[in-house]
Structures are given as C-alpha cells and as structure tokens.
C-alpha positions as CSV (number, residue, x, y, z in Angstrom):
1,M,0.0,0.0,0.0
2,N,1.4,3.4,-0.9
3,D,1.8,6.2,1.6
4,T,-1.3,8.1,0.4
5,A,-3.6,5.0,0.7
6,S,-2.0,4.2,4.1
7,S,-2.7,7.7,5.5
8,V,-6.3,7.7,4.1
9,L,-7.1,4.3,5.8
10,R,-5.4,5.1,9.1
11,G,-6.7,8.6,9.6
12,S,-5.4,11.2,12.1
13,V,-3.4,10.6,15.1
14,V,-5.3,10.7,18.4
15,E,-3.9,11.0,21.8
16,E,-3.6,7.6,23.5
17,E,-4.3,9.0,26.9
18,L,-7.7,10.2,25.8
19,T,-10.7,8.3,27.3
20,L,-14.2,8.5,26.0
21,T,-17.6,7.3,27.1
22,T,-19.8,5.5,24.6
23,V,-21.8,8.7,24.0
24,E,-18.6,10.7,23.4
25,L,-17.2,8.0,21.1
26,C,-20.4,8.1,19.1
27,R,-20.4,11.9,18.8
28,A,-16.7,12.0,17.8
29,S,-17.0,9.3,15.2
30,S,-20.5,10.2,14.0
31,T,-21.9,6.7,14.6
32,S,-24.6,5.2,16.7
33,E,-24.4,3.3,20.0
34,S,-25.6,0.1,18.1
35,H,-22.5,0.4,15.9
36,V,-20.3,0.7,19.0
37,E,-21.9,-2.4,20.5
38,M,-21.4,-4.3,17.2
39,W,-17.8,-3.3,17.0
40,V,-17.2,-4.4,20.6
41,A,-18.9,-7.7,19.9
42,E,-16.6,-8.2,16.8
43,G,-13.5,-7.3,18.8
44,V,-12.8,-4.2,16.8
45,L,-13.1,-2.1,20.0
46,E,-11.9,-3.1,23.4
47,P,-13.5,-0.9,26.1
48,S,-12.4,-0.8,29.7
49,G,-15.2,-1.2,32.3
50,A,-17.3,-4.1,33.5
51,S,-20.6,-3.1,32.0
52,R,-21.9,-1.2,29.0
53,E,-22.6,1.8,31.2
54,E,-19.0,1.8,32.5
55,W,-17.3,1.4,29.1
56,R,-14.5,3.8,28.4
57,F,-12.7,3.9,25.1
58,S,-9.1,5.1,24.3
59,G,-8.1,7.5,21.6
60,R,-7.0,4.4,19.6
61,S,-10.5,3.2,19.8
62,L,-11.7,6.4,18.3
63,A,-9.3,6.0,15.4
64,R,-10.3,2.3,14.9
65,M,-14.0,3.3,15.0
66,R,-13.6,5.9,12.3
67,I,-11.7,3.4,10.1
68,A,-14.3,0.6,10.8
69,S,-17.1,3.0,9.8
70,R,-15.4,4.0,6.6
71,L,-14.6,0.4,5.6
72,A,-18.2,-0.7,6.3
73,R,-19.7,2.3,4.5
74,D,-17.4,3.0,1.6
75,L,-16.4,-0.6,0.8
76,E,-19.5,-2.3,2.0
77,I,-17.5,-4.8,4.1
78,N,-19.5,-6.8,6.7
79,S,-18.6,-6.7,10.4
80,P,-16.3,-9.8,10.4
81,G,-14.6,-8.5,7.3
82,V,-14.0,-5.1,9.0
83,A,-12.5,-6.8,12.0
84,L,-10.2,-8.9,9.8
85,A,-9.2,-5.8,7.8
86,L,-8.3,-3.9,11.0
87,D,-6.3,-6.9,12.4
88,L,-4.4,-7.0,9.1
89,L,-3.7,-3.3,9.2
90,D,-2.5,-3.7,12.8
91,E,-0.1,-6.5,11.7
92,I,1.2,-4.4,8.9
93,E,1.9,-1.6,11.4
94,R,3.7,-4.0,13.7
95,L,5.8,-5.3,10.8
96,E,6.7,-1.8,9.6
97,A,7.7,-0.8,13.1
98,R,9.9,-3.9,13.3
99,L,11.6,-3.1,10.0
100,R,12.2,0.5,11.2
101,R,13.9,-0.8,14.3
102,R,16.2,-3.0,12.2
103,S,17.2,-0.2,9.9
C-alpha cells in the first residue's frame, strides 16, 4: 500500500491517553451506539469497564471506530470483514515498526 492510501485508511493521530464514554465516542465518530456495540462484539473495539454503562474507550478506539465505519460504509464490508481488515492493518503496522527498528 502506498503512503497516500495508508494515510487515508489510518486517519489522524489521536492521543492515546484520551478516554471517551460510549456517547462521546459516538459523537466523535458520527456513529450510533448500536455500531459501537457491534464493533465491541466483533472485537474491533476493546473498552475498559465491566458493564456497557461503564465502558471507556481510548483514543486508539476512536481511530479504529472511524476506520471501521469507513470500511463498512465505503467498501460495504461486513462486520467480520472489517474486524479482519483492522487486524491485518495492525499487523502491517507492527511489521513496519519492526523493520524500522532493524534499519
């Protein structure tokens, strides 16, 4: 994937220390709570908190939510496909970081 495509898929950098409630995540990503619940069920998002009311999401979750929404909307990928695509993007990122450390 070239740099332009990579930056389009990954979006903007968000502070890792940021924590968001479900409502704040929905507002920031322009999605519904049902989408958040679906992405949590698929493993795309991993909130902290024991119950749905206590869920807190990191800045990384916001970035993943935006990417997941774009993949589902723009490419019409189903939920398991989006989860797989995000896992593959994460793996590419890990491999690229490993290559940079070796250089």
